[in-house]
N, C-alpha and C positions, 0 to 999 in steps of 0.2 A: 871308221876302223877301230879295231880294239887295241888297247894299249898292251904291248908286250914286254916293254921294258920301262921300269920305274926308277928314276933318280930323285934324290932328295937332298937339299942342302944340309950338311952336317950341323950347322948352327941353328937350323930352324927347330922350334919346340914342338913336341908331340901335344898338340892340345885338341880341343873338341873338332875344330875345323879340319886339321891335318888328319887326325884319327878317323874322322867320318870319310873323308877323301880315300884314304888308303883302304878302309875297310870295303868300300863299294868298289874299287878297282881290282881288288883281290889279287895284289901283288905285294911282295915284300920289297920295299924301296932299298936301293943301294945308296948308302949314305957317301957323299962326296965332299971334298974340302974346296974344291975349285971347279967352276963352271967349264974350265977347259976340258975337263974329262968328259963332259957331255959332248962338246963340240968334236972331240977327238973320236968319240964313239960313232957319231953320226957321219962325220966325214970319211971314215973308212968304208962306207958302203959305195957300190957303184951308183946307186941312186939315193943320195943322201936325203932328198925331200921325201921320198916314200918311207925311208926308215925314220925320219923325223916325226912323220904323222903316227908312227906306232910307239914313240918313245916320249914319255912325259917327265918333265923335270920340275919338281915342287920347290919353290924358292920364294924369296921375298923380293919385291920390287925395291931395287937399289937406286932408282932414279925418281923422277917426278910421277907421283900418283895420279895428279890431275893436271891437264895441260891443254892448251888451245890447239884445235885441229890446225895442222900445219898448212893445209890448203895448197896452192900452186900459183905460181906468179902469173900474172895476165889473165886470170880466169877468176870469176866471182865466186867467193867462198861463202858458206852459210854460217860461219862463227860458231861452230860446234864446240862443245868442250868434251874432252876425252877422258874418261875414267880408265886407267890403264891396269887391267886386271890380269893380264896374260899376253901370250903372243902365239900365233900361227893357228892351225885348225886341224881337225881330224878328217874333215871332208876334203875332197880332192877336185876342185874346180880348175879346168884347163887354163883359164884365164887369171888365175889368181896371182896378183902382183907380189904377194909375200913370197912366192917361190923364188923371185930374183931380188927382193928387198933385202933379206936377211941372208947372211953368208957364214955357215949354212943357217937354214931356218931351224929353230928350236921351239918345240911345243912346250911353253911355259905355264904353270899355273901360280900366280902370285898370291901365296898366302898371307894372311894378316888382316882380318876383318876389323880389329880394333884400330889398326893404322888407317884403313880405309874409312872407317867411321869417323875418325877425327878429322881427316882431311875433309870429308863431306860436310861435316858440322861447320868448319871455317867458312865453306862456301855458302852454306845456307844462312849464315849471320850476315852476309853482304846484302845490300839493298837493291837487289837486282835480279832478273830471272836468268836462270841458266838452263840450257838444254844440254843435258849429259848423256852420253852414251858409251858402251863399253865395245863396240863392234868396229873399231878402227883397225886394230892389228889382229883381231880374232873374231869368231863368230860368238854372239853375246850368250848363247844358250847351249854351247856344246858340252858344258860340264853340269847342266841342270839335274841330270839323274844321279850324279855322283858328289855333288858339291852343296854346301850350305850358301854359297855365294849369292846366287840369284834370289833366293828367298830373303836373305839379308838385306840386299839392296832394295827390294820392293817394299819391305817393311820400314827401312830407314827413310826412304823418300816420302812415304805415307805420313810421316810425322812432322813435315814441315810445309811451308806455304809458298815457297818462292822458285822452286826449281822442278824440272820434269825429268825423268828417266827414260830413255829409248833403248829397249832391248831389241836389236836388230839379228835376224837369223835366217836360216834356210832349213832349220829343224821343225819338229813339232814338239819340242821339249818344254811343255808348259805344266806339266802335271802338278808340281809342287807349288805353282804360283796361283793356280785357278781359284782356290778357296781363300786366298789372302785377302785381307782388308787393305787395298792399294790406294784408297782414297783419291782416286783419278789422278795419280801422280806418276803412273807408269804408262808409257806407250808401247804397245806390243807391235813390232814392225817386222815385216816380211820383205826379203828380196825376192823378186818375181821374175820369171822369164818364160818363154814359150816352152811347151813340152819337149819340143825337138832340141832346144839348147840344154834344157834340164837333163834330158836323156843322154846326150852326146857329150856336153861339156861340164856337168855338174855332178861328178861321180860321188856317191855316197850321201846325196842331199835327199830331203823329202820331195815327193812328187808335188806338182802344182796343186792338184785336189787336196792332198793332205795339208799342204800349207794353209789353204783357204779354209778348210775344215777346222783347223786349229784356230784360225783368226775369228772364225764364227763362234767357236767355244769360248775364246777370250772375251769377245764382244758381249756374249750372253752373260758374263760375270762383270760387266761394267768397264772392262778396260778400254781405252781409247786405242786406235789402230792408226798404223802408217804403212805405206808400201813404197818400194824402191825399185824402179826399174832400172837397174845398173849393174851389168853392162847390158845395153841394148845392143844386139848383134845383127848386122845387116846382112841378109841372105835371101835368095830367090823366094819370094812369097811370104816374107816376114811381116809385111804390113797387115795382111790378112790374119796371120797368126797372133801378132800382138793384140789386134782388135778382139780376137776371140778371148784372149786372156782378160782384157779388160772387161769384156761382158761378163765373163765367169765371176770376177771379183764381185760384181753387184747382184750375182745370183746367191752369194753367201753372206755378204755383209751390207750394213746400210751406210750411205754416204755420210750421214750427220755424225758418225762415230769415227770418221777418218779425219786425222789432224792435218796430214800433208801427204803428198805423193811426189816423189823425185823422179827425175829422168836423166840418164847420162849414157851416152853411147861408149862402146868398147874403146879403151885406149891403153896404151901400155909403153913402158920404157923399152927402148930397142933391146936391151939385154933380155927381155923376157921371151923374145921370139926364139932364140936357141933352146931355152928350157922347154918351151911348149914343143917344139919339133922333136926334142930328144924324149920327153916323158909321154906326150900325146902325138905320135906319129900320124895318127888317122885325122887329127884335127886340121881344119882348114881356117881357123880363126885368124890367123897373121897374113892371110893372102888376099884380103879385101883391098879397097882402094884407099890407101892411107897415105897421109902427108904428116911430116914432123911439125908439131905445133910449137907455139912460143915457149911452152914448158918443157920442150924437148921430147915430149911423148908422142908416139905415133897415134894419129887421129884419122877417122874417116873424113875424106874431103867435106868441106862444110856444106856444099848443096846436098850431099847424101844425108847428112845430119839433120838438116832443116827438114828435109823431106819426110823422114821417118817420125821426127818430132811433131810436125804438123799433123800427120795421120793419127798418131797416138793422142795427142791433145785433143783433136775433135772427138775421138772416141770417148775420152774421159769426161769431156764437158757435156757429152750427150748423156751421160749417167749421173754425174756429180758436178753439176755447174758452179757449185759454191766451195768445193774442195780446193784448197791451195796447192797449186802446182809449181814447182820451181826445177831449175836445172843444177845438176852438180858439175861444176867447173866448166862453164861455158861463157863466151864472149858476148859483148853488147849486141852485135848483129843477129846472133841467134835468138837472144832474149827478145828483141824487138820484132823480129819477124815471125817467131813462133808464139810468144805470149803477149806481144803489144806493148810491153814495157820493159824498162832495164833498171834494176835496183843499184844504180851507179854511185850513190853516195857512200861514205864509208859506214860500215855496218848496217846498210839499209836492209840487205836480204835478212840479216840476223834479227833486226827489228821486226820485220814482217812475220818471221817464223815465231819469234816471241809472242806476237799478237795472236797467232794461231794457237799456240800453247795455251795462252791465258784464256782464249775463247772456248776451246774445246776441253780443257783440262781444269781442274780445281785449283787454279793458281791466283795469287794476289794480282788483280787487274790494275791496281793503282801503280803498280811498277813499270807499266808500258809508258 
């Protein structure tokens, strides 16, 4: 979506970063003294979520720049580290939890490359591996065409030994990054789904073919890759459709350049159902066979989850037997029945992913 309204924190300086951003968006920012003005502007709309996707607020991160992934109780977490560069997204996926997570959602860009750089250097000085991503509350590359941030991050990570950056996206916005000396410290990651789900539920995102073509281009420049099947949506014929997606991945890229692949079925806070019904009346996402999980999120019945996981894992193993597969927020039974093991010890899944990063990226393996 095109940005139609631009707000900017009155206290934020006009520097190279903000001037570049404003010049690429081609809007004069409205200077504001209080974020409440942005909230009031968005809340006056009949559909605040849609208006928020066309309204950008340039501000500074007033909270933690780097934080641990919150995970969810009772389900195994991957111990990810979040670099908080902004919130919300210009794309419009029907299942997006951010529609119900923020009240209202605000599309924010957190300016301050110096602040981010200082925080990262403090992390890099620690004697351990960090897997750091920017895609927890936003898409990692939605601002690549108008911002200096992605290039800054790739260059910053290239100059250290202990950490890896994962840029997770549904876009093909990699043009400014392709020619960079990344030093194998950046993983370019794509969220994947079937063409049917992309067409019907992921409005404004790149097609499956376009995403895989971008992955192939990144691979040709030495970038390591990752793929995330999340959310996997269960619908008639989905097993064959997901297997076709898996086949297509390996028509474009080589297994040895993939650091990891994650799987997670569609799950949602109960409050998201009303948002989907209002904003996407044609969507049938919420009308599957769901039960409330231990984290209070609605999840497909476990036998359904296990079935689709087994089908997809068999397909992935046929093409890439050595690529590490893991679940996003699943329990011991699902791990054991589908992958044959359970990383039950504290931080065990994180340690396994650290090993993958060290093995496929140019990291200090002595830290494992």
